[in-house]
C-alpha positions in Angstrom: 120.4 118.8 113.1 123.7 119.6 113.8 125.0 123.3 113.0 121.0 123.8 111.8 118.3 125.4 114.4 114.8 124.7 114.6 112.0 125.4 116.0 108.3 123.4 116.4 105.5 125.6 116.4 102.2 125.4 115.7 101.9 127.7 113.2 99.5 129.8 111.6 101.7 129.6 108.4 100.7 125.4 108.5 97.0 126.8 106.8 99.2 128.8 104.2 100.6 125.7 103.6 97.0 123.5 103.5 95.6 126.6 101.7 98.0 125.3 99.0 96.9 121.8 98.4 98.0 119.9 101.1 94.2 119.3 102.0 94.6 115.8 100.8 96.7 114.9 102.7 95.8 111.8 105.0 95.0 112.4 108.6 97.8 110.9 110.5 100.1 112.9 107.8 100.2 116.7 109.5 101.5 119.2 107.5 104.9 120.4 108.6 107.5 122.3 106.3 111.0 124.2 106.6 111.9 127.1 105.7 115.3 128.4 104.6 116.3 132.3 104.0 115.6 134.1 101.2 118.7 137.1 100.1 116.9 141.0 101.0 113.6 138.5 102.9 112.5 138.8 99.7 110.2 135.6 98.8 106.8 134.1 96.7 107.9 136.9 94.2 110.3 136.1 90.7 113.0 137.9 92.4 113.4 135.7 95.5 116.8 133.7 96.0 118.5 131.0 98.5 122.3 130.8 99.4 123.0 127.4 97.5 124.4 126.6 101.5 121.3 127.2 103.3 119.3 124.4 100.2 121.6 122.1 100.7 120.3 122.8 104.4 117.3 122.6 103.9 116.7 119.5 102.3 119.6 117.8 105.2 116.6 118.6 107.8 114.3 117.1 105.7 116.2 113.8 104.5 116.5 113.6 108.5 113.0 114.2 109.6 112.0 111.6 106.9 115.2 108.9 108.4 113.3 109.5 111.8 110.1 108.7 110.8 111.8 105.7 108.9 113.3 104.8 113.0 116.5 104.9 110.9 118.3 108.1 112.5 121.6 107.0 111.1 120.3 106.8 108.3 121.6 103.3 108.5 119.1 99.7 107.8 
């Protein structure tokens, strides 16, 4: 996505995701995660906060990923 950096990486963090209840996802659908930065690096805490701009960027990454997987990289049918 233009202006958004990304990294494809097999990661132990995927295990974190799987331990949170995604074990019921069928095998053909491997888990993935989209990370956005939290202010002050605080996460998993009531004080966690993320800039709206970063939330929008994360949502756009998710949308583009779904469009790519559906074979519609430009969002048009």
